[in-house]
N, C-alpha and C positions, 0 to 999 in steps of 0.2 A: 331492708337488706335481707336477702334470702340466704339462710345459713344452714350448713350441714355439720353435724357432729360426728367425729370419727374417734372411737376409743374402744379398746377391747374390754374395758371395765364398765359394767352397767352402772355402778355407783357413781363413777366419774361423769358419765353421760347424764344421769339424773341430777347431779349437783349443778352441772353447767346449764341444764334446762331450767332449773329453778332460778339460778342467778340471772339468766337471760330474760326471764319473765318480767324483770324490772325495766327492761329497755323496749319501749313501744315500737321503736324503729326496726326491731329484729323480728323476722319470721323464720322459725325453724321448719325447714321443709323435709328433713329426713335425718336418719342416723345410719351409721355403719359400725359394725363391731369387729371388723378386721380389714386388712389391707385390700384383699381381693374385692370385698363388698364396696369398699371406698372407691376404687377405680370405676366400678360399674355405676355407682350412684352419682359420682361426680360427673361422669360423661353423659349420663341420661338426664339428670335434673339440672345441671349447669348452675350450681349455686354461685352467689356473689362472693361468699366467704366460707372457708372451711376451718373449723377447729380440728387440728390433726395431731393425734397422739404420736410421739416419736417412736416409742417402743411398743411394738405389737408382735404377736407370733407370726412367723413365716415372712410377712412383708412389713417392714417398718415404715414410718412416715416418709422417709427419704426415697425408699423404693417405690412407694405409691406415686410420688411426683415423677420419678424417672419413667414409670410405666404408663403414664397417661398418654392417650392417643395424641400423636404429634399435631393433629388438626384441632384438637380440643382447646377451647379457650381456658387459660389458666385462671382459676379463681384466686382471690386473695387468701393467703394462708396465715393462720396463727397457730404456731406449734404449742403443744402442751407437753411439758417435760418435768422430770423429777431432778433433784439436785445431783444425782449420780448419773444422769443421762448424758447424751452427747454434750461436749464441753460448752457451757453457757457462754463463754467468751466468743465462741464462733458465731452465735446468734448476734451478740452485741456488736462484734466487729463488722458484720455484714448488714447491720441495721435491720435485722429481721425480727418481727414481733414474736414473742413467746410468752407463755404463762407457766409459772411453777405450780405443780400440783401439790396439795389441793388448791384449786383456783379460788382466789379471793376477789370480792367485788371491786375494790378500788383499782386493782391491776387490770381487771377485765374491762372496766370503764375506759381506762387509758388505751387499751388495745383496740377497743371498738371506735374510739375517737380517731385513732390513727387510721383505721380501716376506712372510715367515712371520708377522711381527707384524701386517701389514696384513690377511692372511687371517683372523686371529683377531679383528679389530675391524671390524665393519661400518661404524661411523662414520668411522674413519680411512680405510678403503678407499674409501668414497663421496667423501671429501674429495680423495683421491688421484686418483680418476677425474675429478672436476670440474677439478682442476688440469691434468691431461693434456689434457682436451678443450679447455680454455681456451687452453692453449699451442698446441695443434694448430690451433685456429681462427685464432690470431694469426699463426702461421707461414703460414697459408693466405692471408694478405693479399697474397702474391705473385700474379702473373698465373697463372691456371689455363689449361692448354692441353689436358689430358686429363681426361675426366670418366668416372667409373665409373657406368654405368647398369645397370638391372636389368630383366629380362623373364622371367617364369616363374621357372625355377630357374637362369638364366644371368646371369653378370656380363659386361657388354658395355662395354669401354673405347671411348669416342668422342673424336675430336678436337673441340675446342670449335667449330672452323670448320664442322663437319658438322651442327651443331645449328641448326635454323631458328628455333625459339623454345622457351622454357621457360614453363610455366604451372602454376598451382596448381589442383588439382581434388581435392575431398574432403580437403583438408588435406595432400595429397601433391604434391611438385614433380614434374611430368612433363616429358618431353623429347620434342620432335618433330623428326624429320629429314625428308628429302624423301619417304621411303617407309615409315617405321615410327615407333612411339612406345615410350617406355620410362618408367621412373621412377628417381629418384635420391634419396639421403639428404641432399643439399645443401639448404640453405635458399635461397629466392630472393634474399634480401638478401645472403647470402654470395656467391652467384654474381655478383650485380650488382657487388659490391665487388672481386671477384677476376678477373673476365673482362676482356678488353681493352675499355676504355671507348670506344675509337674505333669498335668494331664492334657492341657490344651496347647496346641502348637499352630503358629501362623504359617500354613503351607504355602500360601500365596498372598498377595496384597489383599485379595477379596475373599479369602477363605481361611477360617479358623477351625482346626480339626481336633476332635477328641481322640487322642492316641489310643485309648482303650477301645475305640470303635473301629480300629483297623483290622480287617480280616486277613490281609496279606500285603506284602510289599514286593515290588519287582523293579529291576533296573529300567530306567527310561533313557531317552536320547541323551547323549553326552554323559554327564556325571550326576544326573539327578535320578529321581524315583517316581513311581506311580503307586499311589495308595489305593488298595482295593477295600472299600468300606463295607461294613456289615449291615447295610440296609437291604431291603428285599431285591433291589435292582443290582446290588453289588457295584455301586457307582465307583468309577475310577477318578481319582483326584491326582493331578500331576503337581509335584512339588517344584517350585521355581528353583533355578540354579542357585540363586542367592541364599535360599533357605535350606538347600540340601546339606550344606556343611553343618548347620545347626541340628538338623535331623540326625546326622551321624553322631553328633555329640550327645544327643538325647537318647539315642538307641544304639548303644555300643554293639558292634558286631556287623553293622551294615557295610 
């Protein structure tokens, strides 16, 4: 079983490496010390199993899962967590494997036994993946401040405030800044629910706008508006009639 270790604490990675040396069926193929490295290494090395720390700077374990390439095969995940981390009952309720830190060998052996069984059963593995993605999406209901974007073969972490708008094109959620564009694995509805609602506004079904990135607003046909954005091309985004009333409520004086 090809295994990847992801933890921002080097001591935790060393401890896990030492414990895993007792299991001959395990081959550690790499490590990552933060969420951004984890995404890159998971997609490039394609491990069978990832020991994934829940709490890490910038990107936590759930954000790593949400940011993986949509075409990438999901590895088995064993979360590493502390008592005060994301509610342990959520892991238990979803039948998701986790280890309390500091990791102890008996619990590790049980988690590995479970992983071996999942690898042998496509049906149970698929169910495990659905549970993990569901839990990760639920954990993502918190406000997102950093978004992993992609361009060519690069991963680009952006502050949410730097994004002028998100839009759907050919079924892909794309990201526009003042000077460049990217794409992301997030769904538009997920972004709308997780970004700061004071700042981001659903201008149309397919467009989510950063209100602070509007350069000017002008009346449009009927009772709606056109938003002139602060990118280099000064892109114009028309607000749907259904959303125009909400925009008036959000920006008194329109």
